[in-house]
Every structure is written in C-alpha cells, then in structure tokens.
C-alpha positions in Angstrom: -8.8 -30.7 18.3 -5.8 -28.6 17.7 -6.3 -24.8 18.0 -4.4 -22.4 15.8 -4.2 -18.6 16.4 -3.1 -16.3 13.6 -2.1 -13.0 15.2 -1.4 -9.8 13.2 -1.5 -6.1 13.5 -3.2 -3.5 11.3 -0.2 -1.1 10.8 -0.8 -0.8 7.1 -2.6 -3.5 5.2 0.2 -6.0 4.4 0.4 -7.8 7.8 -3.3 -8.5 7.8 -3.3 -9.6 4.1 -0.5 -12.1 4.9 -2.5 -13.4 7.9 -5.6 -13.8 5.7 -3.6 -15.8 3.1 -2.4 -18.2 5.8 -5.9 -18.5 7.2 -7.3 -19.4 3.7 -4.6 -22.0 3.2 -5.3 -23.5 6.6 -9.1 -23.7 6.0 -8.5 -25.3 2.6 -6.7 -28.3 4.2 -9.9 -29.7 5.7 -8.1 -31.0 8.7 -9.3 -31.4 12.2 -8.3 -28.1 13.8 -9.8 -24.8 14.8 -8.5 -21.5 13.4 -8.9 -17.9 14.7 -7.4 -15.0 12.8 -7.3 -11.8 14.9 -6.0 -8.2 14.8 -4.0 -7.7 17.9 -5.1 -4.1 18.1 -8.7 -5.1 18.6 -7.7 -6.4 22.0 -5.4 -3.5 23.0 -6.1 -0.2 24.7 -6.9 3.0 22.7 -3.3 4.1 23.4 -1.9 1.1 21.7 -4.3 1.4 18.8 -3.2 5.0 18.3 0.5 4.2 18.7 0.6 1.2 16.2 -2.2 2.4 13.9 -2.8 6.2 13.5 0.6 7.5 14.7 2.5 4.9 12.7 0.7 5.8 9.5 1.0 9.6 10.2 4.7 9.2 10.7 5.4 7.3 7.4 3.2 9.7 5.4 4.2 13.0 6.9 7.7 12.6 8.2 9.2 9.5 6.4 12.8 10.6 6.9 12.2 10.6 10.7 10.7 7.2 10.4 13.8 6.0 8.4 16.0 7.4 11.2 14.1 5.5 13.8 14.2 2.3 11.7 18.0 2.5 11.5 18.6 3.5 15.1 16.3 1.4 17.2 18.2 -0.9 19.6 17.5 -3.6 22.2 16.8 -1.0 24.9 14.0 0.4 22.7 12.7 -3.1 22.1 12.6 -3.8 25.8 10.8 -0.5 26.5 8.2 -1.4 23.8 7.6 -4.8 25.3 6.9 -3.1 28.7 4.4 -0.8 26.9 2.7 -3.7 25.3 2.4 -5.7 28.5 0.6 -2.8 30.1 -1.7 -2.1 27.3 -2.7 -5.7 26.2 -4.4 -7.3 29.2 -7.5 -8.0 27.1 -5.4 -9.8 24.6 -3.8 -11.9 27.3 -7.2 -12.9 28.6 -8.3 -13.9 25.1 -5.2 -16.0 24.4 -5.3 -17.8 27.8 -9.0 -18.5 27.4 -8.5 -19.8 23.8 -5.4 -21.9 24.7 -3.9 -22.2 21.2 -1.5 -25.0 20.3 0.1 -22.9 17.6 0.4 -19.2 17.0 1.4 -17.9 13.6 2.3 -14.2 13.9 2.6 -11.9 10.9 3.9 -9.0 13.0 6.6 -8.9 15.6 4.5 -7.1 18.3 2.1 -10.0 19.0 4.9 -12.5 18.5 7.1 -10.9 21.2 4.3 -10.5 23.8 3.1 -14.1 23.3 6.6 -15.4 23.7 7.1 -13.4 26.8 3.8 -14.7 28.3 4.7 -18.3 27.3 7.8 -18.1 29.4 6.4 -16.2 32.3 3.2 -18.3 32.7 4.7 -21.6 31.5 2.4 -22.1 28.5 3.1 -24.7 25.8 1.9 -23.1 22.6 4.4 -22.8 19.7 5.1 -19.4 18.2 6.2 -19.1 14.6 6.8 -15.8 12.8 6.2 -14.8 9.2 8.3 -11.8 8.1 6.4 -9.7 5.5 9.2 -7.7 3.8 12.4 -8.6 2.0 14.4 -7.6 5.1 14.2 -8.5 8.8 14.7 -5.5 11.1 16.1 -6.3 14.5 12.6 -5.8 15.9 11.5 -9.0 14.2 14.3 -11.0 15.9 13.4 -13.1 18.9 15.6 -16.1 19.6 12.8 -17.8 21.6 10.5 -18.0 18.6 10.0 -21.6 17.4 10.5 -20.8 13.7 10.7 -18.0 11.2 9.4 -17.9 7.6 11.2 -15.4 5.4 11.4 -14.1 1.8 15.1 -14.5 1.0 18.2 -16.4 2.1 19.8 -13.1 3.0 17.3 -12.7 5.9 18.7 -15.8 7.5 22.0 -14.0 7.9 20.3 -10.9 9.2 18.4 -12.9 11.9 21.6 -14.8 12.8 23.2 -11.5 13.9 20.5 -11.2 16.5 21.0 -14.8 17.9 18.3 -16.5 15.9 19.6 -19.9 14.8 19.7 -20.5 11.1 18.1 -24.0 11.5 15.0 -22.1 12.8 14.5 -20.1 9.7 13.0 -21.3 6.4 12.9 -19.4 3.1 9.3 -19.7 2.0 8.5 -16.3 0.5 5.8 -13.9 1.8 2.3 -15.4 2.0 -0.1 -14.0 -0.5 -3.6 -14.8 -1.7 -3.8 -17.7 -4.1 -5.6 -15.5 -6.7 -2.2 -14.0 -7.6 -0.9 -17.3 -8.8 -4.1 -18.5 -10.5 -4.4 -18.5 -14.3 -6.0 -15.3 -15.5 -7.5 -15.0 -19.0 -5.9 -11.6 -20.0 -8.0 -11.2 -23.2 -11.2 -11.8 -21.2 -10.2 -9.1 -18.7 -9.2 -6.7 -21.4 -12.5 -7.2 -23.2 -14.4 -6.7 -20.0 -12.7 -3.3 -19.6 -13.0 -2.4 -23.3 -9.2 -2.2 -23.5 -7.1 -2.7 -26.6 -3.6 -4.3 -26.8 -1.7 -1.1 -26.3 1.1 -0.9 -23.7 -0.7 -0.9 -20.3 0.5 0.9 -17.1 -1.0 0.3 -13.7 -0.5 3.1 -11.2 -1.0 1.7 -7.8 -1.4 3.7 -4.6 -2.0 0.9 -2.0 -5.0 0.5 0.2 -4.6 4.0 1.7 -4.2 5.8 -1.7 -0.8 7.4 -0.9 2.1 8.6 -3.0 2.4 11.1 -5.9 -0.3 9.4 -8.0 -1.9 12.6 -9.3 1.4 14.0 -10.6 2.4 10.6 -12.2 -0.9 10.5 -14.1 -0.5 14.1 -15.3 2.9 13.4 -16.6 1.9 10.1 -18.2 -0.9 12.0 -20.0 1.8 14.1 -21.8 3.3 11.1 -23.5 2.4 10.8 -27.2 2.4 7.0 -27.2 -0.9 5.0 -27.3 -1.3 3.8 -23.7 -3.8 2.1 -21.4 -3.5 3.8 -18.0 -5.1 2.0 -15.1 -5.1 3.7 -11.7 -6.0 2.2 -8.3 -6.9 4.8 -5.7 -7.6 2.6 -2.7 -9.7 4.2 0.0 -8.6 7.8 -0.9 -11.9 9.5 -2.1 -10.1 12.8 -2.5 -7.6 11.3 -4.9 -10.4 9.7 -6.8 -12.2 13.0 -7.3 -8.9 14.8 -8.3 -8.0 12.2 -10.9 -11.5 12.4 -12.4 -10.9 16.1 -13.1 -7.8 15.5 -15.2 -8.6 16.0 -18.9 -8.4 12.9 -21.0 -5.8 12.4 -23.7 -7.1 11.0 -27.0 -4.2 8.6 -27.3 -4.9 7.1 -23.9 -7.5 4.8 -22.3 -7.6 5.9 -18.7 -9.6 4.0 -16.1 -9.8 4.8 -12.4 -10.5 2.1 -9.9 -11.4 2.8 -6.2 -10.8 0.1 -3.6 -11.3 -3.2 -5.5 -10.8 -7.0 -4.8 -9.8 -8.0 -8.4 -6.5 -6.2 -8.4 -4.8 -9.4 -9.6 -6.6 -9.0 -12.9 -5.4 -5.4 -13.4 -1.8 -6.5 -12.5 -2.0 -9.4 -14.9 -3.0 -7.3 -17.9 -0.5 -4.5 -17.1 2.9 -4.4 -18.7 4.4 -2.5 -15.7 3.2 -1.3 -12.3 4.2 2.1 -11.0 4.0 2.3 -7.3 5.5 1.8 -3.8 7.1 -1.5 -3.0 5.2 -2.8 0.0 6.1 -6.3 1.0 2.8 -7.8 -0.1 2.6 -5.7 -3.3 6.0 -6.8 -4.3 5.3 -10.5 -3.7 2.0 -10.3 -5.5 3.5 -8.5 -8.5 6.3 -11.1 -8.7 3.8 -14.0 -8.6 1.9 -12.5 -11.4 5.0 -11.6 -13.4 4.6 -7.9 -13.7 7.7 -5.7 -13.1 7.5 -2.6 -10.8 8.8 0.8 -11.5 9.4 1.9 -7.9 8.7 5.4 -6.7 9.0 6.9 -3.2 9.8 3.8 -1.1 9.3 4.4 2.6 12.7 4.6 4.3 13.4 1.3 6.0 11.5 -1.8 4.9 10.3 -0.4 1.5 13.8 0.6 0.6 14.9 -2.9 1.3 12.1 -4.3 -0.9 13.2 -1.9 -3.7 16.8 -3.0 -3.3 15.7 -6.6 -3.6 13.8 -5.9 -6.8 16.6 -3.9 -8.4 19.3 -6.4 -7.3 17.4 -9.2 -9.1 16.5 -7.0 -12.1 12.8 -7.6 -11.4 12.0 -3.9 -11.1 13.6 -0.5 -11.6 13.8 2.4 -9.1 13.0 5.9 -10.1 14.6 8.6 -7.9 12.0 11.3 -9.0 9.0 11.8 -11.2 11.1 12.7 -14.2 12.8 9.3 -14.0 9.5 7.5 -13.7 8.6 8.9 -17.1 12.0 8.2 -18.6 11.9 4.6 -17.4 8.4 4.2 -18.7 9.5 5.4 -22.2 12.5 3.1 -22.1 10.4 0.1 -21.4 7.9 1.1 -24.1 10.7 1.5 -26.7 13.1 -1.3 -25.5 11.3 -4.6 -25.5 14.6 -6.4 -24.7 14.8 -4.6 -21.3 11.1 -5.2 -20.6 11.5 -8.9 -21.4 14.4 -9.3 -19.1 12.5 -7.7 -16.2 9.5 -9.8 -16.8 11.5 -13.1 -16.9 13.2 -12.2 -13.7 10.0 -11.6 -11.8 9.1 -15.2 -12.2 12.6 -16.4 -11.2 12.4 -14.8 -7.8 8.6 -15.3 -7.2 7.6 -17.7 -4.4 3.8 -17.8 -4.8 3.2 -20.9 -2.6 4.5 -19.3 0.6 1.2 -19.7 2.5 1.0 -23.4 1.7 4.6 -24.0 2.6 4.4 -22.1 5.9 1.4 -24.0 7.2 2.9 -27.4 6.0 5.9 -26.8 8.1 4.2 -25.1 11.1 1.6 -27.9 11.4 4.4 -30.4 11.7 5.6 -28.6 14.9 2.4 -29.6 16.7 1.7 -33.0 15.2 
C-alpha cells in the first residue's frame, strides 16, 4: 500500500486549508493508499512553534511594513540559516517521517518541503516531494530545485521559479487547492430565505479566520450609505470584534448580520455581490471559484500584495488604498452595473476550482 504524507504549517489558516482540500480529494478517490495530513509544527520544538506561529502572526499584524521589508530582502544566506534552525528544532518530525516511510510527500508550505528534501538527500530516502504554492506569487523561499514537482496558481510563477533554478518542466499550473464546496452549486434563493434577506445589493465584509483588518471602521462607514443594502460580516475567532460590531447602531435601510467563525462561508460568498477584505491566497481562490469580486483593503506587504495585483491585473477585483476608497468603490459598483458585470465575468475566467483534483492526479502518477 502506498503511503502519502501531506505536510503543512499553521502560519495563518491558508496552508492548512489547502492541505485539507488535497486530503479530501485523495480520500475521495477510493484507491489503495494511506494518507496522513499533519501540521509540521506539532512535531517541532516550542521555539519553532513560536517562531512560525505566534511571532509570524504578531509581525504581520503589528509591524506589516517590517514584514514586507523582510519579504523583499531575504536571500539564500537567510534560507540556509533557516534550514539549520529547522534541522535543530525538528527531530521529532524526522522520527515521525522515517517511521511512517511515505512514498509521496505533498507540502503546502516551503518549510516542511525544504527539510524533507534535505533529509532525503542526506539519508538516501526514496520518497517524492511535491510542493503546492498557496499564493499568486512564489517567493524565493518556495524555490528548491530538488523538489520533484511544483503546483502553482499562474503561468507567471513558472518564470519566477525558473530564476531560482527550478526547471519549467517541473512546474504545473493547477491553481490553489480549495474545498470542493466553493465550486458546488448553491441555491442562492434558499440561502437568502434562510437568512431572511431580500434581493438588495449584498456586501460581505470578511476578516479571515483571525478576525483582523479595519472591519469595524468599514462597517461604520457602510452604515452611513443611504442605499438599501444587506451587510454580512464574518468576524472569525475574534470575540472582541464580534462584541464591538454588535454595539454599532442599526441603519433602517440595511440588513446587518454578524457571523462568528462558521463553516458555510461559501453560502455567504455566493449570495454576496462583492466581498470587502484582505486577499489571502485561499480567500482569493475561493472567491474566484464562486464568482464574487473582491474589493481589496490592507493587503499584507509581500504575498497578499501579489494576490491583489493578480486580481487587479485580471480585472477580477479592485484595490482600495484607504477606507474612503472602499466606500467610493462600493458606491460605484452599486451604481454602475456594467463595471460590476465585468468584474464578475472575469472572476470565472481566472478561477481554477479543480486544483486539488488536478494536483493529486499528477502527483499520484509520480509514484505509480
């Protein structure tokens, strides 16, 4: 029986969500193989857990410009130093991998990919390592010429990886793996009825799993608009944000509904005309699959800026430089159905909703 290891890292939710989408597609094939989907950090020291978990999130939330500087200036020396750090702090992970003896590793983060490739060479192991890039750009940290294959979101990423000695024949454009629920048929009228919503223009304000971004101020400004609107707000795990939003007075022209962490976000995205939020890689891929354009606010310097540029370049989203522009864009889309239609059509043009299936179809052929 073939053994498949999916290795990710919980630095934000996206990498783990991509891993889960791949796992679900694998399990749906009913083939004779064993699958294990693990968070690399569960097998690392507390130092590594803090470095890749807490410190990373604190940096992008509190000093995003510094994070952007690091993103632009990391070089191969930094990468080599990180690999030494990982080797010291991941002995438990090595024991797990060598005990499990996978035939194939699918990595949705570069950290486990790099350490597994290093161990494969040093200890003469035979497993294949393939890498799924979870944004619309590949930073040099993703590049490892010894990886067996890469799965990426756009043709431009092939050129980016080639600059770091990854051969173009070892890269496939599949899209970013997302849950199949984002490409399933959704009865919008049924969802609206369930939420007691009318057919007014509907805005989804999304804050991601951690409930970050200027959500409160966006909602307060939307409340000043005279148009009849449905305003849906996802607060993630941020209890403080949830309580703050509940204290905002209602507007008689608006239906406002606040959702804490939920698992039916695809329904909210499907009934919304636009999404206002940050362009994480998975969020972007999900919105494109559903066909809802994003009004982008506060992208994290680095990968989220690249995701925003991808959406804007393909006219599948619009970037707002500040909160005033968020409101101006929203009013434009409300009053200009021609612009809104163009954005909506373009989301479907660049969507690749079957990425998870395409990735495992190709990856399994590497070990068959």
